[in-house]
N, CA, C, O and the ligand as a Tripos MOL2 file, in Angstrom:
@<TRIPOS>MOLECULE
protein
  309   307    78     0     0
PROTEIN
NO_CHARGES

@<TRIPOS>ATOM
      1 N          -8.6780   -5.4600    6.5020 N.3       1 MET1
      2 CA         -7.4670   -6.0730    7.0890 C.3       1 MET1
      3 C          -6.7770   -5.0490    7.9900 C.2       1 MET1
      4 O          -6.5240   -3.9220    7.5640 O.2       1 MET1
      5 N          -6.4800   -5.4210    9.1960 N.am      2 PRO2
      6 CA         -5.9170   -4.4420   10.1330 C.3       2 PRO2
      7 C          -4.4840   -4.0630    9.8010 C.2       2 PRO2
      8 O          -3.7340   -4.8390    9.2100 O.2       2 PRO2
      9 N          -4.1290   -2.8580   10.1950 N.am      3 LEU3
     10 CA         -2.7690   -2.3580   10.0060 C.3       3 LEU3
     11 C          -1.9800   -2.5680   11.2910 C.2       3 LEU3
     12 O          -2.3740   -2.0980   12.3590 O.2       3 LEU3
     13 N          -0.8750   -3.2720   11.1760 N.am      4 TYR4
     14 CA         -0.0350   -3.5300   12.3390 C.3       4 TYR4
     15 C           1.2870   -2.7880   12.1910 C.2       4 TYR4
     16 O           1.7430   -2.5030   11.0830 O.2       4 TYR4
     17 N           1.8840   -2.4880   13.3270 N.am      5 GLU5
     18 CA          3.1700   -1.8080   13.3260 C.3       5 GLU5
     19 C           4.1890   -2.7070   14.0000 C.2       5 GLU5
     20 O           3.9200   -3.3150   15.0360 O.2       5 GLU5
     21 N           5.3690   -2.7800   13.3890 N.am      6 TYR6
     22 CA          6.4250   -3.6390   13.9010 C.3       6 TYR6
     23 C           7.7040   -2.8360   14.1140 C.2       6 TYR6
     24 O           7.9560   -1.8440   13.4300 O.2       6 TYR6
     25 N           8.4990   -3.2850   15.0700 N.am      7 VAL7
     26 CA          9.8050   -2.6800   15.2900 C.3       7 VAL7
     27 C          10.8640   -3.7610   15.1440 C.2       7 VAL7
     28 O          10.7570   -4.8370   15.7310 O.2       7 VAL7
     29 N          11.8860   -3.4610   14.3540 N.am      8 CYS8
     30 CA         12.9640   -4.4090   14.1240 C.3       8 CYS8
     31 C          13.8220   -4.5490   15.3730 C.2       8 CYS8
     32 O          14.2270   -3.5450   15.9580 O.2       8 CYS8
     33 N          14.1010   -5.7660   15.7850 N.am      9 GLY9
     34 CA         14.9360   -6.0030   16.9520 C.3       9 GLY9
     35 C          16.4150   -5.8050   16.6710 C.2       9 GLY9
     36 O          17.2140   -5.7220   17.6030 O.2       9 GLY9
     37 N          16.7900   -5.7290   15.4100 N.am     10 GLN10
     38 CA         18.1970   -5.5570   15.0370 C.3      10 GLN10
     39 C          18.5750   -4.0930   14.8710 C.2      10 GLN10
     40 O          19.5700   -3.6390   15.4340 O.2      10 GLN10
     41 N          17.7920   -3.3610   14.1070 N.am     11 CYS11
     42 CA         18.1650   -1.9710   13.8110 C.3      11 CYS11
     43 C          17.1510   -0.9680   14.3610 C.2      11 CYS11
     44 O          17.3860    0.2390   14.3020 O.2      11 CYS11
     45 N          16.0420   -1.4460   14.8880 N.am     12 GLY12
     46 CA         15.0670   -0.5450   15.5120 C.3      12 GLY12
     47 C          14.1390    0.1500   14.5320 C.2      12 GLY12
     48 O          13.3640    1.0240   14.9210 O.2      12 GLY12
     49 N          14.2110   -0.2280   13.2680 N.am     13 ALA13
     50 CA         13.3660    0.4120   12.2730 C.3      13 ALA13
     51 C          11.8960    0.0390   12.4880 C.2      13 ALA13
     52 O          11.5640   -1.0940   12.8370 O.2      13 ALA13
     53 N          11.0410    1.0230   12.2690 N.am     14 HIS14
     54 CA          9.6090    0.7640   12.3400 C.3      14 HIS14
     55 C           9.0810    0.4760   10.9470 C.2      14 HIS14
     56 O           9.5650    1.0290    9.9590 O.2      14 HIS14
     57 N           8.0890   -0.3900   10.8770 N.am     15 ARG15
     58 CA          7.3920   -0.5720    9.6130 C.3      15 ARG15
     59 C           5.9490   -0.9200    9.9100 C.2      15 ARG15
     60 O           5.6220   -1.4210   10.9860 O.2      15 ARG15
     61 N           5.1110   -0.6550    8.9640 N.am     16 GLU16
     62 CA          3.7040   -0.9800    9.1030 C.3      16 GLU16
     63 C           3.3390   -1.9840    8.0320 C.2      16 GLU16
     64 O           3.9040   -1.9760    6.9380 O.2      16 GLU16
     65 N           2.3970   -2.8430    8.3490 N.am     17 ALA17
     66 CA          1.9880   -3.8440    7.3780 C.3      17 ALA17
     67 C           0.5150   -4.1790    7.5640 C.2      17 ALA17
     68 O           0.0190   -4.3040    8.6840 O.2      17 ALA17
     69 N          -0.1600   -4.3170    6.4450 N.am     18 LEU18
     70 CA         -1.5430   -4.7890    6.4680 C.3      18 LEU18
     71 C          -1.5160   -6.3080    6.4140 C.2      18 LEU18
     72 O          -1.0700   -6.8930    5.4270 O.2      18 LEU18
     73 N          -1.9860   -6.9370    7.4620 N.am     19 ARG19
     74 CA         -1.9440   -8.3960    7.5330 C.3      19 ARG19
     75 C          -3.2520   -8.8830    8.1420 C.2      19 ARG19
     76 O          -3.9540   -8.1470    8.8360 O.2      19 ARG19
     77 N          -3.5510  -10.1250    7.8640 N.am     20 SER20
     78 CA         -4.7000  -10.7060    8.5300 C.3      20 SER20
     79 C          -4.3610  -10.9110   10.0040 C.2      20 SER20
     80 O          -3.1910  -11.0420   10.3630 O.2      20 SER20
     81 N          -5.3680  -10.9380   10.8400 N.am     21 SER21
     82 CA         -5.1250  -11.0360   12.2780 C.3      21 SER21
     83 C          -4.4120  -12.3330   12.6370 C.2      21 SER21
     84 O          -3.7200  -12.3900   13.6540 O.2      21 SER21
     85 N          -4.5650  -13.3660   11.8310 N.am     22 SER22
     86 CA         -3.8990  -14.6370   12.1190 C.3      22 SER22
     87 C          -2.3910  -14.5400   11.9330 C.2      22 SER22
     88 O          -1.6440  -15.3630   12.4610 O.2      22 SER22
     89 N          -1.9390  -13.5250   11.1760 N.am     23 LEU23
     90 CA         -0.5110  -13.3360   10.9370 C.3      23 LEU23
     91 C           0.0780  -12.2260   11.7970 C.2      23 LEU23
     92 O           1.2550  -11.8890   11.6680 O.2      23 LEU23
     93 N          -0.7370  -11.6650   12.6660 N.am     24 ALA24
     94 CA         -0.3220  -10.4640   13.3860 C.3      24 ALA24
     95 C           0.9590  -10.6580   14.1830 C.2      24 ALA24
     96 O           1.7890   -9.7520   14.2510 O.2      24 ALA24
     97 N           1.1280  -11.8170   14.7810 N.am     25 ASP25
     98 CA          2.2870  -12.0530   15.6380 C.3      25 ASP25
     99 C           3.4060  -12.8020   14.9320 C.2      25 ASP25
    100 O           4.4060  -13.1570   15.5560 O.2      25 ASP25
    101 N           3.2450  -13.0440   13.6380 N.am     26 GLU26
    102 CA          4.3170  -13.6830   12.8900 C.3      26 GLU26
    103 C           5.4250  -12.6740   12.6130 C.2      26 GLU26
    104 O           5.1510  -11.4880   12.4290 O.2      26 GLU26
    105 N           6.6830  -13.1380   12.5820 N.am     27 PRO27
    106 CA          7.7880  -12.2250   12.2490 C.3      27 PRO27
    107 C           7.6050  -11.6450   10.8480 C.2      27 PRO27
    108 O           7.0300  -12.2710    9.9580 O.2      27 PRO27
    109 N           8.1120  -10.4380   10.6890 N.am     28 ILE28
    110 CA          8.0540   -9.8030    9.3730 C.3      28 ILE28
    111 C           9.4340   -9.2520    9.0450 C.2      28 ILE28
    112 O          10.1310   -8.7350    9.9170 O.2      28 ILE28
    113 N           9.8160   -9.3650    7.7920 N.am     29 GLU29
    114 CA         11.1630   -8.9670    7.4060 C.3      29 GLU29
    115 C          11.3420   -7.4570    7.4590 C.2      29 GLU29
    116 O          10.4820   -6.6990    7.0110 O.2      29 GLU29
    117 N          12.4710   -7.0360    8.0130 N.am     30 CYS30
    118 CA         12.7740   -5.6060    8.1110 C.3      30 CYS30
    119 C          13.1220   -5.0530    6.7290 C.2      30 CYS30
    120 O          13.8820   -5.6590    5.9750 O.2      30 CYS30
    121 N          12.5500   -3.8860    6.4150 N.am     31 GLU31
    122 CA         12.8460   -3.2830    5.1120 C.3      31 GLU31
    123 C          14.2420   -2.6800    5.0760 C.2      31 GLU31
    124 O          14.8040   -2.4680    4.0020 O.2      31 GLU31
    125 N          14.8020   -2.4040    6.2490 N.am     32 ARG32
    126 CA         16.1070   -1.7480    6.2960 C.3      32 ARG32
    127 C          17.2540   -2.7510    6.3020 C.2      32 ARG32
    128 O          18.1910   -2.6430    5.5120 O.2      32 ARG32
    129 N          17.1680   -3.7460    7.2190 N.am     33 CYS33
    130 CA         18.3240   -4.6390    7.3870 C.3      33 CYS33
    131 C          18.0170   -6.0830    6.9970 C.2      33 CYS33
    132 O          18.9220   -6.9160    6.9570 O.2      33 CYS33
    133 N          16.7570   -6.3850    6.7100 N.am     34 GLY34
    134 CA         16.4230   -7.7170    6.2430 C.3      34 GLY34
    135 C          16.2040   -8.7290    7.3470 C.2      34 GLY34
    136 O          15.8760   -9.8810    7.0630 O.2      34 GLY34
    137 N          16.3750   -8.3320    8.5970 N.am     35 SER35
    138 CA         16.1580   -9.2340    9.7170 C.3      35 SER35
    139 C          14.6660   -9.5200    9.8890 C.2      35 SER35
    140 O          13.8160   -8.6850    9.5790 O.2      35 SER35
    141 N          14.3740  -10.7060   10.3840 N.am     36 ASP36
    142 CA         12.9690  -10.9900   10.7040 C.3      36 ASP36
    143 C          12.7580  -11.0240   12.2260 C.2      36 ASP36
    144 O          11.7810  -11.5840   12.7230 O.2      36 ASP36
    145 N          13.6860  -10.4190   12.9330 N.am     37 ASP37
    146 CA         13.5790  -10.3230   14.3940 C.3      37 ASP37
    147 C          12.7040   -9.1210   14.7480 C.2      37 ASP37
    148 O          13.1870   -8.1100   15.2580 O.2      37 ASP37
    149 N          11.4190   -9.2530   14.4690 N.am     38 SER38
    150 CA         10.5190   -8.1270   14.6580 C.3      38 SER38
    151 C           9.6110   -8.3560   15.8460 C.2      38 SER38
    152 O           9.3410   -9.4930   16.2320 O.2      38 SER38
    153 N           9.1450   -7.2610   16.4190 N.am     39 SER39
    154 CA          8.1410   -7.3530   17.4620 C.3      39 SER39
    155 C           6.9860   -6.4280   17.1050 C.2      39 SER39
    156 O           7.1920   -5.3170   16.6140 O.2      39 SER39
    157 N           5.7980   -6.8890   17.3510 N.am     40 ARG40
    158 CA          4.6160   -6.1290   16.9510 C.3      40 ARG40
    159 C           4.3130   -5.0360   17.9770 C.2      40 ARG40
    160 O           4.3600   -5.2600   19.1870 O.2      40 ARG40
    161 N           4.0070   -3.8770   17.4690 N.am     41 GLN41
    162 CA          3.5810   -2.7770   18.3220 C.3      41 GLN41
    163 C           2.0690   -2.6280   18.1870 C.2      41 GLN41
    164 O           1.4650   -3.1170   17.2320 O.2      41 GLN41
    165 N           1.4780   -1.9530   19.1470 N.am     42 LEU42
    166 CA          0.0200   -1.8610   19.1490 C.3      42 LEU42
    167 C          -0.4730   -0.4260   19.0350 C.2      42 LEU42
    168 O          -1.6550   -0.1550   19.2470 O.2      42 LEU42
    169 N           0.4260    0.4910   18.7030 N.am     43 SER43
    170 CA          0.0580    1.8990   18.7660 C.3      43 SER43
    171 C          -1.0670    2.2520   17.8030 C.2      43 SER43
    172 O          -2.0410    2.8970   18.1890 O.2      43 SER43
    173 N          -0.9320    1.8280   16.5480 N.am     44 ARG44
    174 CA         -1.9290    2.2410   15.5670 C.3      44 ARG44
    175 C          -3.2620    1.5420   15.8350 C.2      44 ARG44
    176 O          -4.3300    2.1490   15.7490 O.2      44 ARG44
    177 N          -3.1730    0.2700   16.1550 N.am     45 PHE45
    178 CA         -4.3790   -0.4860   16.4760 C.3      45 PHE45
    179 C          -5.1010    0.1400   17.6620 C.2      45 PHE45
    180 O          -6.3280    0.2360   17.6870 O.2      45 PHE45
    181 N          -4.3070    0.5650   18.6470 N.am     46 CYS46
    182 CA         -4.8590    1.1870   19.8290 C.3      46 CYS46
    183 C          -5.5250    2.5070   19.4860 C.2      46 CYS46
    184 O          -6.5850    2.8370   20.0180 O.2      46 CYS46
    185 N          -4.8900    3.2680   18.5840 N.am     47 ALA47
    186 CA         -5.4420    4.5650   18.2160 C.3      47 ALA47
    187 C          -6.8430    4.4010   17.6400 C.2      47 ALA47
    188 O          -7.7470    5.1840   17.9330 O.2      47 ALA47
    189 N          -7.0050    3.3790   16.8250 N.am     48 MET48
    190 CA         -8.3280    3.1480   16.2330 C.3      48 MET48
    191 C          -9.3120    2.7010   17.3120 C.2      48 MET48
    192 O         -10.4730    3.1110   17.3110 O.2      48 MET48
    193 N          -8.8450    1.8630   18.2230 N.am     49 SER49
    194 CA         -9.7180    1.3850   19.2810 C.3      49 SER49
    195 C         -10.1410    2.5260   20.1890 C.2      49 SER49
    196 O         -11.3030    2.6230   20.5850 O.2      49 SER49
    197 N          -9.1870    3.3870   20.5150 N.am     50 ALA50
    198 CA         -9.4790    4.5050   21.3880 C.3      50 ALA50
    199 C         -10.4650    5.4470   20.7120 C.2      50 ALA50
    200 O         -11.3560    6.0000   21.3570 O.2      50 ALA50
    201 N         -10.2940    5.6220   19.3970 N.am     51 GLY51
    202 CA        -11.1850    6.5120   18.6740 C.3      51 GLY51
    203 C         -12.6130    5.9890   18.6800 C.2      51 GLY51
    204 O         -13.5700    6.7450   18.8460 O.2      51 GLY51
    205 N         -12.7330    4.6860   18.4970 N.am     52 ALA52
    206 CA        -14.0640    4.0980   18.4660 C.3      52 ALA52
    207 C         -14.6940    4.0900   19.8570 C.2      52 ALA52
    208 O         -15.9130    4.1580   20.0180 O.2      52 ALA52
    209 N         -13.8230    4.0070   20.8430 N.am     53 ASP53
    210 CA        -14.3200    3.8770   22.1990 C.3      53 ASP53
    211 C         -14.6670    5.2210   22.8220 C.2      53 ASP53
    212 O         -15.7580    5.4040   23.3630 O.2      53 ASP53
    213 N         -13.7180    6.1680   22.7400 N.am     54 GLY54
    214 CA        -13.9520    7.4260   23.4260 C.3      54 GLY54
    215 C         -13.6490    8.6670   22.6060 C.2      54 GLY54
    216 O         -13.8930    9.7880   23.0530 O.2      54 GLY54
    217 N         -13.1140    8.4690   21.3990 N.am     55 GLY55
    218 CA        -12.8530    9.6070   20.5430 C.3      55 GLY55
    219 C         -11.6460   10.4150   20.9550 C.2      55 GLY55
    220 O         -11.5530   11.5940   20.6130 O.2      55 GLY55
    221 N         -10.7150    9.8140   21.6830 N.am     56 HIS56
    222 CA         -9.5150   10.5370   22.0720 C.3      56 HIS56
    223 C          -8.2810    9.9230   21.4310 C.2      56 HIS56
    224 O          -8.3100    8.7750   20.9850 O.2      56 HIS56
    225 N          -7.2110   10.6790   21.3860 N.am     57 SER57
    226 CA         -5.9000   10.2040   20.9390 C.3      57 SER57
    227 C          -5.8310    9.8860   19.4520 C.2      57 SER57
    228 O          -4.8490    9.2880   19.0130 O.2      57 SER57
    229 N          -6.8070   10.2500   18.6780 N.am     58 ILE58
    230 CA         -6.7410    9.9390   17.2530 C.3      58 ILE58
    231 C          -5.6380   10.7550   16.5850 C.2      58 ILE58
    232 O          -4.8190   10.2060   15.8480 O.2      58 ILE58
    233 N          -5.6150   12.0460   16.8350 N.am     59 ALA59
    234 CA         -4.6310   12.9080   16.1900 C.3      59 ALA59
    235 C          -3.2260   12.6110   16.6980 C.2      59 ALA59
    236 O          -2.2490   12.8490   15.9890 O.2      59 ALA59
    237 N          -3.1170   12.1000   17.9070 N.am     60 GLY60
    238 CA         -1.8050   11.8370   18.4830 C.3      60 GLY60
    239 C          -1.1530   10.6090   17.9100 C.2      60 GLY60
    240 O           0.0510   10.4240   18.0890 O.2      60 GLY60
    241 N          -1.8860    9.7660   17.2330 N.am     61 GLY61
    242 CA         -1.3140    8.5880   16.6150 C.3      61 GLY61
    243 C          -1.0620    7.4640   17.5990 C.2      61 GLY61
    244 O          -0.3140    6.5370   17.2910 O.2      61 GLY61
    245 N          -1.6560    7.5200   18.7560 N.am     62 GLY62
    246 CA         -1.4660    6.4640   19.7510 C.3      62 GLY62
    247 C          -1.8120    7.0030   21.1210 C.2      62 GLY62
    248 O          -1.9710    8.2110   21.3010 O.2      62 GLY62
    249 N          -1.9250    6.1220   22.0700 N.am     63 CYS63
    250 CA         -2.3430    6.5700   23.3850 C.3      63 CYS63
    251 C          -1.1990    6.5630   24.3830 C.2      63 CYS63
    252 O          -1.4410    6.6660   25.5860 O.2      63 CYS63
    253 N           0.0490    6.4440   23.9190 N.am     64 GLY64
    254 CA          1.1860    6.5230   24.8200 C.3      64 GLY64
    255 C           1.4330    5.2320   25.5680 C.2      64 GLY64
    256 O           2.5550    4.7240   25.5780 O.2      64 GLY64
    257 N           0.4200    4.7060   26.1830 N.am     65 SER65
    258 CA          0.5710    3.4660   26.9320 C.3      65 SER65
    259 C           0.9290    2.3010   26.0240 C.2      65 SER65
    260 O           1.4660    1.2920   26.4810 O.2      65 SER65
    261 N           0.6350    2.4400   24.7510 N.am     66 CYS66
    262 CA          0.8950    1.3600   23.8130 C.3      66 CYS66
    263 C           2.3650    1.2510   23.4290 C.2      66 CYS66
    264 O           2.7800    0.2290   22.8840 O.2      66 CYS66
    265 N           3.1460    2.2620   23.6960 N.am     67 ALA67
    266 CA          4.5130    2.3170   23.1820 C.3      67 ALA67
    267 C           5.3450    1.1130   23.6190 C.2      67 ALA67
    268 O           6.2050    0.6460   22.8730 O.2      67 ALA67
    269 N           5.0920    0.6160   24.8180 N.am     68 GLY68
    270 CA          5.8640   -0.5120   25.3020 C.3      68 GLY68
    271 C           5.2600   -1.8550   24.9540 C.2      68 GLY68
    272 O           5.7710   -2.8910   25.3770 O.2      68 GLY68
    273 N           4.1870   -1.8530   24.1930 N.am     69 GLY69
    274 CA          3.5620   -3.0930   23.7790 C.3      69 GLY69
    275 C           2.4430   -3.5440   24.6920 C.2      69 GLY69
    276 O           1.8020   -4.5650   24.4440 O.2      69 GLY69
    277 N           2.2090   -2.7890   25.7430 N.am     70 HIS70
    278 CA          1.1080   -3.1240   26.6350 C.3      70 HIS70
    279 C           0.2760   -1.8690   26.8460 C.2      70 HIS70
    280 O           0.8160   -0.8080   27.1580 O.2      70 HIS70
    281 N          -1.0280   -1.9850   26.6770 N.am     71 CYS71
    282 CA         -1.8520   -0.7890   26.7320 C.3      71 CYS71
    283 C          -2.9890   -0.9320   27.7210 C.2      71 CYS71
    284 O          -3.9350   -1.6840   27.4860 O.2      71 CYS71
    285 N          -2.8990   -0.2230   28.8080 N.am     72 ALA72
    286 CA         -3.9740   -0.2560   29.7910 C.3      72 ALA72
    287 C          -5.1780    0.5590   29.3260 C.2      72 ALA72
    288 O          -6.3050    0.3420   29.7710 O.2      72 ALA72
    289 N          -4.9140    1.5000   28.4220 N.am     73 THR73
    290 CA         -5.9930    2.3770   27.9670 C.3      73 THR73
    291 C          -6.9980    1.6370   27.1020 C.2      73 THR73
    292 O          -8.2100    1.7780   27.2630 O.2      73 THR73
    293 N          -6.4650    0.8420   26.1790 N.am     74 CYS74
    294 CA         -7.3740    0.1700   25.2470 C.3      74 CYS74
    295 C          -7.5230   -1.3140   25.5760 C.2      74 CYS74
    296 O          -8.3140   -2.0040   24.9330 O.2      74 CYS74
    297 N          -6.7860   -1.8160   26.5560 N.am     75 GLY75
    298 CA         -6.9480   -3.1960   26.9730 C.3      75 GLY75
    299 C          -6.1710   -4.2040   26.1630 C.2      75 GLY75
    300 O          -6.2800   -5.4070   26.4050 O.2      75 GLY75
    301 N          -5.3790   -3.7360   25.1950 N.am     76 SER76
    302 CA         -4.5660   -4.6630   24.4200 C.3      76 SER76
    303 C          -3.4440   -5.2160   25.2940 C.2      76 SER76
    304 O          -3.0430   -4.5940   26.2780 O.2      76 SER76
    305 N          -2.9590   -6.3540   24.9340 N.am     77 HIS77
    306 CA         -1.8920   -6.9490   25.6970 C.3      77 HIS77
    307 C          -0.8720   -7.5840   24.7710 C.2      77 HIS77
    308 O           0.1190   -8.1460   25.2380 O.2      77 HIS77
    309 ZN         16.0740   -3.8940   10.7560 Zn       78 ZN78
@<TRIPOS>BOND
     1     1     2 1
     2     2     3 1
     3     3     4 2
     4     3     5 am
     5     5     6 1
     6     6     7 1
     7     7     8 2
     8     7     9 am
     9     9    10 1
    10    10    11 1
    11    11    12 2
    12    11    13 am
    13    13    14 1
    14    14    15 1
    15    15    16 2
    16    15    17 am
    17    17    18 1
    18    18    19 1
    19    19    20 2
    20    19    21 am
    21    21    22 1
    22    22    23 1
    23    23    24 2
    24    23    25 am
    25    25    26 1
    26    26    27 1
    27    27    28 2
    28    27    29 am
    29    29    30 1
    30    30    31 1
    31    31    32 2
    32    31    33 am
    33    33    34 1
    34    34    35 1
    35    35    36 2
    36    35    37 am
    37    37    38 1
    38    38    39 1
    39    39    40 2
    40    39    41 am
    41    41    42 1
    42    42    43 1
    43    43    44 2
    44    43    45 am
    45    45    46 1
    46    46    47 1
    47    47    48 2
    48    47    49 am
    49    49    50 1
    50    50    51 1
    51    51    52 2
    52    51    53 am
    53    53    54 1
    54    54    55 1
    55    55    56 2
    56    55    57 am
    57    57    58 1
    58    58    59 1
    59    59    60 2
    60    59    61 am
    61    61    62 1
    62    62    63 1
    63    63    64 2
    64    63    65 am
    65    65    66 1
    66    66    67 1
    67    67    68 2
    68    67    69 am
    69    69    70 1
    70    70    71 1
    71    71    72 2
    72    71    73 am
    73    73    74 1
    74    74    75 1
    75    75    76 2
    76    75    77 am
    77    77    78 1
    78    78    79 1
    79    79    80 2
    80    79    81 am
    81    81    82 1
    82    82    83 1
    83    83    84 2
    84    83    85 am
    85    85    86 1
    86    86    87 1
    87    87    88 2
    88    87    89 am
    89    89    90 1
    90    90    91 1
    91    91    92 2
    92    91    93 am
    93    93    94 1
    94    94    95 1
    95    95    96 2
    96    95    97 am
    97    97    98 1
    98    98    99 1
    99    99   100 2
   100    99   101 am
   101   101   102 1
   102   102   103 1
   103   103   104 2
   104   103   105 am
   105   105   106 1
   106   106   107 1
   107   107   108 2
   108   107   109 am
   109   109   110 1
   110   110   111 1
   111   111   112 2
   112   111   113 am
   113   113   114 1
   114   114   115 1
   115   115   116 2
   116   115   117 am
   117   117   118 1
   118   118   119 1
   119   119   120 2
   120   119   121 am
   121   121   122 1
   122   122   123 1
   123   123   124 2
   124   123   125 am
   125   125   126 1
   126   126   127 1
   127   127   128 2
   128   127   129 am
   129   129   130 1
   130   130   131 1
   131   131   132 2
   132   131   133 am
   133   133   134 1
   134   134   135 1
   135   135   136 2
   136   135   137 am
   137   137   138 1
   138   138   139 1
   139   139   140 2
   140   139   141 am
   141   141   142 1
   142   142   143 1
   143   143   144 2
   144   143   145 am
   145   145   146 1
   146   146   147 1
   147   147   148 2
   148   147   149 am
   149   149   150 1
   150   150   151 1
   151   151   152 2
   152   151   153 am
   153   153   154 1
   154   154   155 1
   155   155   156 2
   156   155   157 am
   157   157   158 1
   158   158   159 1
   159   159   160 2
   160   159   161 am
   161   161   162 1
   162   162   163 1
   163   163   164 2
   164   163   165 am
   165   165   166 1
   166   166   167 1
   167   167   168 2
   168   167   169 am
   169   169   170 1
   170   170   171 1
   171   171   172 2
   172   171   173 am
   173   173   174 1
   174   174   175 1
   175   175   176 2
   176   175   177 am
   177   177   178 1
   178   178   179 1
   179   179   180 2
   180   179   181 am
   181   181   182 1
   182   182   183 1
   183   183   184 2
   184   183   185 am
   185   185   186 1
   186   186   187 1
   187   187   188 2
   188   187   189 am
   189   189   190 1
   190   190   191 1
   191   191   192 2
   192   191   193 am
   193   193   194 1
   194   194   195 1
   195   195   196 2
   196   195   197 am
   197   197   198 1
   198   198   199 1
   199   199   200 2
   200   199   201 am
   201   201   202 1
   202   202   203 1
   203   203   204 2
   204   203   205 am
   205   205   206 1
   206   206   207 1
   207   207   208 2
   208   207   209 am
   209   209   210 1
   210   210   211 1
   211   211   212 2
   212   211   213 am
   213   213   214 1
   214   214   215 1
   215   215   216 2
   216   215   217 am
   217   217   218 1
   218   218   219 1
   219   219   220 2
   220   219   221 am
   221   221   222 1
   222   222   223 1
   223   223   224 2
   224   223   225 am
   225   225   226 1
   226   226   227 1
   227   227   228 2
   228   227   229 am
   229   229   230 1
   230   230   231 1
   231   231   232 2
   232   231   233 am
   233   233   234 1
   234   234   235 1
   235   235   236 2
   236   235   237 am
   237   237   238 1
   238   238   239 1
   239   239   240 2
   240   239   241 am
   241   241   242 1
   242   242   243 1
   243   243   244 2
   244   243   245 am
   245   245   246 1
   246   246   247 1
   247   247   248 2
   248   247   249 am
   249   249   250 1
   250   250   251 1
   251   251   252 2
   252   251   253 am
   253   253   254 1
   254   254   255 1
   255   255   256 2
   256   255   257 am
   257   257   258 1
   258   258   259 1
   259   259   260 2
   260   259   261 am
   261   261   262 1
   262   262   263 1
   263   263   264 2
   264   263   265 am
   265   265   266 1
   266   266   267 1
   267   267   268 2
   268   267   269 am
   269   269   270 1
   270   270   271 1
   271   271   272 2
   272   271   273 am
   273   273   274 1
   274   274   275 1
   275   275   276 2
   276   275   277 am
   277   277   278 1
   278   278   279 1
   279   279   280 2
   280   279   281 am
   281   281   282 1
   282   282   283 1
   283   283   284 2
   284   283   285 am
   285   285   286 1
   286   286   287 1
   287   287   288 2
   288   287   289 am
   289   289   290 1
   290   290   291 1
   291   291   292 2
   292   291   293 am
   293   293   294 1
   294   294   295 1
   295   295   296 2
   296   295   297 am
   297   297   298 1
   298   298   299 1
   299   299   300 2
   300   299   301 am
   301   301   302 1
   302   302   303 1
   303   303   304 2
   304   303   305 am
   305   305   306 1
   306   306   307 1
   307   307   308 2
@<TRIPOS>SUBSTRUCTURE
     1 MET1         2 RESIDUE 1 A MET
     2 PRO2         6 RESIDUE 1 A PRO
     3 LEU3        10 RESIDUE 1 A LEU
     4 TYR4        14 RESIDUE 1 A TYR
     5 GLU5        18 RESIDUE 1 A GLU
     6 TYR6        22 RESIDUE 1 A TYR
     7 VAL7        26 RESIDUE 1 A VAL
     8 CYS8        30 RESIDUE 1 A CYS
     9 GLY9        34 RESIDUE 1 A GLY
    10 GLN10       38 RESIDUE 1 A GLN
    11 CYS11       42 RESIDUE 1 A CYS
    12 GLY12       46 RESIDUE 1 A GLY
    13 ALA13       50 RESIDUE 1 A ALA
    14 HIS14       54 RESIDUE 1 A HIS
    15 ARG15       58 RESIDUE 1 A ARG
    16 GLU16       62 RESIDUE 1 A GLU
    17 ALA17       66 RESIDUE 1 A ALA
    18 LEU18       70 RESIDUE 1 A LEU
    19 ARG19       74 RESIDUE 1 A ARG
    20 SER20       78 RESIDUE 1 A SER
    21 SER21       82 RESIDUE 1 A SER
    22 SER22       86 RESIDUE 1 A SER
    23 LEU23       90 RESIDUE 1 A LEU
    24 ALA24       94 RESIDUE 1 A ALA
    25 ASP25       98 RESIDUE 1 A ASP
    26 GLU26      102 RESIDUE 1 A GLU
    27 PRO27      106 RESIDUE 1 A PRO
    28 ILE28      110 RESIDUE 1 A ILE
    29 GLU29      114 RESIDUE 1 A GLU
    30 CYS30      118 RESIDUE 1 A CYS
    31 GLU31      122 RESIDUE 1 A GLU
    32 ARG32      126 RESIDUE 1 A ARG
    33 CYS33      130 RESIDUE 1 A CYS
    34 GLY34      134 RESIDUE 1 A GLY
    35 SER35      138 RESIDUE 1 A SER
    36 ASP36      142 RESIDUE 1 A ASP
    37 ASP37      146 RESIDUE 1 A ASP
    38 SER38      150 RESIDUE 1 A SER
    39 SER39      154 RESIDUE 1 A SER
    40 ARG40      158 RESIDUE 1 A ARG
    41 GLN41      162 RESIDUE 1 A GLN
    42 LEU42      166 RESIDUE 1 A LEU
    43 SER43      170 RESIDUE 1 A SER
    44 ARG44      174 RESIDUE 1 A ARG
    45 PHE45      178 RESIDUE 1 A PHE
    46 CYS46      182 RESIDUE 1 A CYS
    47 ALA47      186 RESIDUE 1 A ALA
    48 MET48      190 RESIDUE 1 A MET
    49 SER49      194 RESIDUE 1 A SER
    50 ALA50      198 RESIDUE 1 A ALA
    51 GLY51      202 RESIDUE 1 A GLY
    52 ALA52      206 RESIDUE 1 A ALA
    53 ASP53      210 RESIDUE 1 A ASP
    54 GLY54      214 RESIDUE 1 A GLY
    55 GLY55      218 RESIDUE 1 A GLY
    56 HIS56      222 RESIDUE 1 A HIS
    57 SER57      226 RESIDUE 1 A SER
    58 ILE58      230 RESIDUE 1 A ILE
    59 ALA59      234 RESIDUE 1 A ALA
    60 GLY60      238 RESIDUE 1 A GLY
    61 GLY61      242 RESIDUE 1 A GLY
    62 GLY62      246 RESIDUE 1 A GLY
    63 CYS63      250 RESIDUE 1 A CYS
    64 GLY64      254 RESIDUE 1 A GLY
    65 SER65      258 RESIDUE 1 A SER
    66 CYS66      262 RESIDUE 1 A CYS
    67 ALA67      266 RESIDUE 1 A ALA
    68 GLY68      270 RESIDUE 1 A GLY
    69 GLY69      274 RESIDUE 1 A GLY
    70 HIS70      278 RESIDUE 1 A HIS
    71 CYS71      282 RESIDUE 1 A CYS
    72 ALA72      286 RESIDUE 1 A ALA
    73 THR73      290 RESIDUE 1 A THR
    74 CYS74      294 RESIDUE 1 A CYS
    75 GLY75      298 RESIDUE 1 A GLY
    76 SER76      302 RESIDUE 1 A SER
    77 HIS77      306 RESIDUE 1 A HIS
    78 ZN78       309 GROUP 0 **** ****
């Protein structure tokens, strides 16, 4: 089951969750403020993709381009 990262739209808290891919874009409750106004980030997913693809950015925890939710490096959107 893939690990997804979410950012709370209310307080900005990050959280990670193991979810099935069918639930990837569903809102998830914030552990800090309880809001479900979350947006999914792709940094961790991208890191794994980049590692499998070219072996870079694994130690960095992301490829930078993923921070805004769009990644030209790994092709995620
Ligand atoms: Zn929150």
